[in-house]
C-alpha positions in Angstrom: -10.3 3.4 1.7 -12.2 0.4 2.9 -10.4 -2.8 3.7 -12.1 -6.2 3.3 -14.0 -8.3 5.8 -11.8 -10.9 7.5 -12.8 -14.4 8.5 -13.1 -15.1 12.2 -10.0 -16.7 13.8 -10.3 -19.5 16.3 -8.8 -19.0 19.7 -6.0 -21.6 20.4 -4.9 -22.8 23.8 -1.7 -21.3 25.1 0.6 -18.9 23.2 3.0 -19.3 20.4 6.7 -18.4 20.5 8.1 -15.0 19.3 8.3 -15.0 15.5 11.7 -14.7 14.0 12.1 -13.4 10.4 15.1 -12.9 8.1 15.9 -9.2 8.1 17.0 -8.3 4.6 19.0 -5.3 5.9 21.2 -7.6 8.0 20.7 -11.0 6.5 20.1 -12.4 10.0 17.2 -13.9 11.8 15.7 -11.3 14.2 12.7 -11.1 16.4 9.9 -9.6 14.2 8.3 -7.6 17.0 10.4 -7.0 20.1 7.7 -5.2 22.1 4.0 -5.9 23.1 2.8 -4.1 20.0 3.6 -5.4 16.5 3.5 -3.1 13.5 3.6 -4.0 9.8 3.7 -2.0 6.6 3.2 -4.0 3.4 3.5 -2.4 0.0 0.3 -3.0 -1.8 -1.0 -3.1 -5.4 -1.0 -0.7 -8.2 -4.5 -1.4 -9.4 -4.3 -1.6 -13.2 -5.0 -5.3 -13.5 -6.3 -8.2 -11.5 -4.4 -9.8 -8.6 -2.2 -12.6 -9.8 -0.4 -15.5 -8.0 2.6 -13.3 -7.3 0.5 -10.9 -5.3 -1.2 -13.8 -3.5 2.1 -15.4 -2.5 3.5 -12.1 -1.2 0.4 -11.1 0.8 0.0 -14.7 2.1 3.4 -14.4 3.7 2.4 -11.3 5.6 -0.9 -13.0 6.5 1.1 -15.8 8.2 3.2 -13.2 10.1 0.0 -11.4 11.3 -1.5 -14.7 12.4 1.6 -15.7 14.2 1.8 -12.3 16.0 -1.8 -12.6 17.1 -1.1 -16.2 18.4 1.8 -14.8 20.4 -0.4 -12.2 22.0 0.8 -9.1 20.2 -1.4 -6.1 19.6 -1.1 -5.9 15.8 -1.4 -2.9 13.6 -1.2 -3.7 9.9 -1.1 -1.0 7.2 -1.1 -1.6 3.5 -1.1 1.0 0.7 -2.7 1.1 -2.7 -0.9 3.1 -5.4 -4.1 4.3 -7.1 -2.3 6.9 -9.3 0.9 6.0 -11.1 2.3 5.7 -14.6 1.3 2.0 -15.2 -2.3 2.7 -14.2 -2.5 5.8 -16.4 -0.9 4.0 -19.3 -3.4 1.1 -19.1 -6.4 3.4 -18.8 -5.1 5.4 -21.9 -4.6 2.2 -23.8 -8.1 0.9 -23.1 -9.8 4.3 -23.4 -11.0 4.1 -19.8 -11.1 6.6 -17.0 -8.2 5.9 -14.7 -10.3 6.3 -11.6 -12.9 3.8 -12.8 -10.1 1.3 -13.7 -8.5 1.7 -10.3 -11.8 1.3 -8.4 -12.7 -1.9 -10.4 -9.4 -3.5 -9.8 -9.3 -2.6 -6.1 -12.7 -4.2 -5.7 -11.4 -7.3 -7.5 -8.3 -7.4 -5.2 -10.5 -7.2 -2.1 -12.7 -10.0 -3.4 -9.6 -12.2 -4.1 -8.1 -11.6 -0.7 -11.4 -12.3 1.0 -11.9 -15.7 -0.7 -8.3 -16.7 0.0 -9.0 -15.8 3.7 -6.2 -13.3 4.1 -6.7 -11.2 7.2 -7.4 -7.6 6.2 -5.0 -4.8 7.1 -6.3 -2.4 9.8 -5.8 0.4 7.3 -5.9 0.0 3.5 -4.6 3.5 2.4 -4.8 4.9 -1.1 -2.3 7.4 -2.5 -4.9 9.7 -3.8 -6.6 10.0 -0.4 -3.2 10.6 1.2 -2.0 13.5 -1.1 -2.1 16.0 1.8 0.1 13.9 4.1 2.4 13.0 1.3 2.9 16.6 0.3 3.5 17.5 4.0 6.2 14.7 4.2 7.8 15.9 1.0 7.8 19.4 2.5 9.9 18.1 5.3 12.4 16.9 2.8 12.4 20.3 1.1 12.9 22.1 4.4 15.9 20.0 5.1 17.4 20.9 1.7 17.1 17.4 0.4 15.1 18.3 -2.8 16.1 20.0 -6.0 14.3 21.0 -9.2 14.7 19.4 -12.6 12.4 21.2 -15.1 9.7 21.5 -12.5 10.0 18.0 -11.1 11.3 17.6 -7.6 14.1 15.1 -6.9 15.5 13.8 -3.7 19.3 14.0 -3.3 20.5 10.7 -1.9 23.7 12.4 -0.8 21.7 13.8 2.1 21.5 10.3 3.6 24.7 8.8 4.8 23.0 5.4 5.3 21.7 5.2 1.7 22.3 1.6 0.6 21.9 0.0 4.1 18.7 -1.8 3.2 19.7 -3.5 0.0 23.5 -3.6 0.6 24.1 -3.3 -3.1 26.9 -1.6 -5.0 26.3 1.5 -7.2 26.5 -0.3 -10.5 23.9 -2.9 -9.5 21.7 -0.1 -8.0 21.9 1.9 -11.2 20.9 -1.1 -13.4 18.0 -2.0 -11.1 16.9 1.6 -10.9 16.6 1.7 -14.7 14.9 -1.6 -14.9 12.3 -0.8 -12.1 10.9 2.6 -13.1 13.8 4.9 -12.3 15.4 7.4 -14.6 19.2 7.3 -13.9 20.1 8.9 -17.3 17.8 11.9 -17.0 19.9 15.1 -17.7 20.0 17.6 -14.9 20.0 15.1 -12.0 22.8 15.5 -9.4 23.1 11.7 -9.1 21.8 8.9 -11.3 20.2 7.3 -8.3 18.3 10.3 -7.1 14.5 9.4 -7.1 11.6 11.5 -8.1 9.5 13.0 -5.2 7.0 15.2 -7.0 6.2 15.0 -10.7 5.0 18.3 -12.2 1.7 18.2 -14.0 1.7 16.7 -17.5 -0.9 17.4 -20.2 -3.8 14.9 -20.0 -2.6 13.5 -16.7 -4.2 14.0 -13.2 -2.6 16.5 -10.9 -3.2 18.2 -7.6 -2.1 21.6 -6.2 0.9 21.5 -3.9 3.7 23.8 -2.6 5.8 22.5 -5.4 3.2 23.4 -8.0 0.5 21.2 -9.6 1.5 17.6 -9.9 1.5 14.2 -8.2 3.8 12.3 -5.8 6.5 9.8 -6.6 6.1 6.2 -5.5 8.8 6.0 -2.8 7.7 9.1 -0.9 4.1 7.8 -1.0 5.0 4.8 1.1 7.4 6.6 3.4 4.7 9.1 4.2 1.9 6.6 4.7 3.9 4.2 6.8 5.2 6.8 9.2 1.8 8.5 9.4 -0.1 5.5 10.6 2.6 3.4 12.3 4.8 6.1 13.7 8.4 7.2 13.1 9.7 3.7 13.9 7.8 0.5 13.2 8.6 -3.2 13.2 8.5 -4.6 9.7 8.5 -3.2 6.2 7.4 -6.0 3.9 7.0 -6.6 0.2 8.3 -8.7 -2.7 12.0 -9.1 -3.3 11.7 -6.9 -6.4 11.0 -4.0 -4.0 14.3 -4.2 -2.0 15.8 -1.8 -4.5 14.9 0.8 -5.4 11.6 1.1 -3.5 12.4 0.1 0.0 15.8 1.6 -0.1 14.4 4.9 -1.3 11.5 5.0 1.1 13.7 4.3 4.1 16.2 7.0 2.9 13.3 9.5 2.6 12.2 8.7 6.2 15.7 9.0 7.7 16.2 12.4 6.2 12.7 13.7 7.0 12.3 12.2 10.5 15.8 11.3 11.8 18.4 8.6 11.4 16.6 5.9 13.3 13.3 6.4 11.4 11.4 3.7 9.5 11.5 -0.1 9.8 13.4 -2.1 12.3 13.4 -5.1 9.9 12.7 -5.7 6.3 11.0 -8.9 5.1 10.8 -9.9 1.4 9.0 -12.6 -0.4 10.4 -14.5 -3.4 9.1 -14.2 -6.9 6.5 -16.6 -8.4 7.5 -17.7 -11.9 5.6 -19.2 -14.8 7.7 -21.3 -17.3 10.8 -20.0 -15.6 10.1 -16.3 -15.9 9.0 -14.0 -13.1 5.2 -13.5 -13.1 4.6 -9.9 -14.0 2.1 -7.6 -15.6 4.7 -6.2 -17.9 5.5 -9.6 -19.3 1.9 -10.7 -19.4 2.7 -14.2 -18.1 0.1 -14.1 -15.3 -2.0 -16.6 -13.5 -4.9 -14.7 -12.0 -6.5 -15.7 -8.7 -9.9 -14.9 -10.0 -9.4 -17.1 -13.1 -8.3 -20.1 -11.0 -11.4 -19.8 -8.9 -13.7 -19.3 -11.9 -12.2 -22.5 -13.3 -13.2 -24.4 -10.2 -10.1 -24.4 -8.0 -10.9 -24.6 -4.3 -9.5 -21.3 -2.8 -8.0 -23.3 0.1 -6.2 -25.5 -2.4 -4.8 -22.4 -4.0 -3.7 -21.2 -0.6 -2.1 -24.6 0.2 -0.3 -24.5 -3.2 1.4 -21.2 -2.2 2.1 -22.3 1.4 4.0 -25.4 0.1 6.9 -23.0 -0.7 8.9 -21.0 1.8 8.0 -17.3 1.4 11.5 -16.2 0.7 12.2 -18.6 -2.2 11.5 -18.1 -5.9 9.3 -20.8 -7.3 7.2 -21.9 -10.3 3.5 -22.1 -10.4 2.4 -25.3 -12.1 -0.8 -27.3 -12.6 0.9 -30.2 -10.8 1.5 -28.1 -7.8 -2.2 -27.1 -7.6 -3.2 -30.7 -8.1 -0.9 -31.8 -5.2 -2.4 -29.1 -3.0 -5.9 -30.2 -3.9 -5.1 -33.7 -2.9 -3.5 -32.6 0.3 -6.6 -30.5 1.2 -8.8 -33.5 0.6 -6.6 -35.7 2.7 -6.6 -33.2 5.6 -10.4 -32.9 5.5 -10.9 -36.6 5.4 -8.6 -37.1 8.3 -10.4 -34.5 10.4 -13.7 -36.1 9.5 -12.6 -39.6 10.4 -10.8 -38.5 13.6 -13.9 -36.6 14.8 -16.1 -39.6 14.0 -13.9 -42.2 15.7 -13.4 -40.1 18.9 -17.1 -39.2 19.0 -16.1 -35.5 19.1 -18.5 -32.8 17.9 -16.4 -30.9 15.3 -17.8 -27.6 16.3 -15.2 -24.7 16.7 -13.5 -24.4 20.0 -13.5 -28.1 21.1 -9.8 -28.6 21.6 -8.1 -31.9 22.5 -7.0 -32.6 26.0 -3.3 -32.0 26.9 -1.0 -34.7 25.8 -2.9 -35.7 22.6 -1.4 -35.9 19.2 -3.3 -32.7 18.3 -1.4 -30.8 20.9 1.9 -32.0 19.4 0.7 -30.7 16.0 -0.2 -27.3 17.4 3.2 -27.1 19.0 5.0 -28.1 15.8 3.1 -25.7 13.6 3.8 -22.9 16.1 7.5 -23.8 16.1 7.8 -23.8 12.4 6.1 -20.5 11.9 8.2 -18.9 14.6 11.3 -20.0 12.6 11.1 -17.5 9.7 7.5 -18.4 8.7 8.4 -21.9 7.7 5.0 -22.8 6.1 6.3 -26.0 4.4 7.4 -27.3 7.7 4.1 -26.5 9.3 2.2 -28.3 6.5 4.5 -31.4 7.0 3.4 -31.5 10.7 -0.2 -31.6 9.7 0.6 -34.2 7.0 2.1 -36.5 9.6 -1.0 -36.4 11.8 -3.3 -37.0 8.7 -1.1 -39.9 7.7 -1.5 -41.5 11.1 -5.3 -41.0 11.1 -5.7 -42.4 7.6 -3.3 -45.3 8.0 -5.1 -48.7 7.6 -4.4 -49.6 11.2 -5.6 -46.3 12.7 -9.1 -47.5 13.1 -8.1 -50.4 15.3 -8.1 -48.2 18.5 -5.3 -49.4 20.7 -3.2 -50.5 17.7 -3.7 -47.1 16.2 -2.3 -45.2 19.1 0.8 -43.1 18.6 4.1 -44.2 20.2 3.5 -41.8 23.1 0.2 -43.4 23.9 -2.0 -40.7 22.4 -4.5 -41.7 19.7 -4.1 -39.8 16.4 -7.9 -39.5 16.3 -8.0 -37.4 19.4 -8.3 -33.6 19.1 -9.8 -33.4 15.6 -11.2 -30.0 16.5 -7.9 -28.7 17.7 -6.3 -29.7 14.4 -9.0 -27.9 12.5 -8.6 -24.8 14.6 -4.8 -24.9 14.4 -4.9 -25.1 10.6 -7.5 -22.3 10.5 -6.0 -19.9 13.0 -2.3 -20.2 12.0 -2.4 -21.3 8.3 -5.7 -19.7 7.3 -7.0 -23.0 5.8 -10.7 -23.8 6.4 -11.3 -27.5 6.7 
């Protein structure tokens, strides 16, 4: 499956510090990529509707991580899946009287377009479930060969009892797990299962639904085994970060990791797990099932600057739950205008050509901003702190006294007007904002 075309990223002077993230499995800050290579698997969309602000916020978090890794000098491999066959997609297609493949293709195209205009760096591999059926079946076969699967009326289930480390990602108790499993697509009450928490690995063919031949009989894969197979196929048995929204901690990430440990060994799957908070509208989580969605494409069609949308998201730390509001977008639009005006004025006052790559000289206020943005992103992707560093520079440039040359100098002796191009490149390379 094709990814989307990414915007060029300016080269910045020097290198950033190693990025630390909060690992859900331990609750502690940890180095996101301990080696020279950095590997990321992000759970992607199920394409039965347009991308909404919840998607944008989640994928923007991983965009920050990838940008920070590049700035640190890592060789980054980023894989993202698309669950292009699943119950919600089939149900939507049936409701609308549309071919499920046509629906998926249209929404994947819209997703690519939204990610492009928001300037998210594309994954190195965007991998669909349908194109991966062979490797998913092979992975499920490993589970079967280890005695970890059993049959319930033709469907194949994974026995969580085969994994002693089950629960180590979410760190939840069985009662909470069971409630979440029922709420998030599981079937804990199905008769014939050995354990309520055992997840489906292969769904036997149903009348009127797509299916493919496999060693288990015609059918299609479950969601959790899909991601376990794709992640380990393209990133290796062990990779750095498994990422997604906080609603994926359980059951999805717990189950995928458990599948991998049983199929590939106890150390398999992600070293760390990163999870983004939920975006709410009127106090409720934004979700397709509730229908309380703010679509990226609608915001843009209504005239919102995509960079303002991006800034509105980055004003919140990726791990927090927050509410999308028109006031928040208005504040982001004003911030974007302020930054752009500050860069314009700073370039004009210093006589600098604002072409890409013209960085300020060492010791300028711009260098301090670059250092501050790097420091904030290295500390668990603190985007609000990074925005505040740029705000301080813009405030200094736009202050009434700033145009008075010596009187407008910063306390350290460096003019806030210096290094306009470095500010612009910093904001572009690390925050993805085009000024």
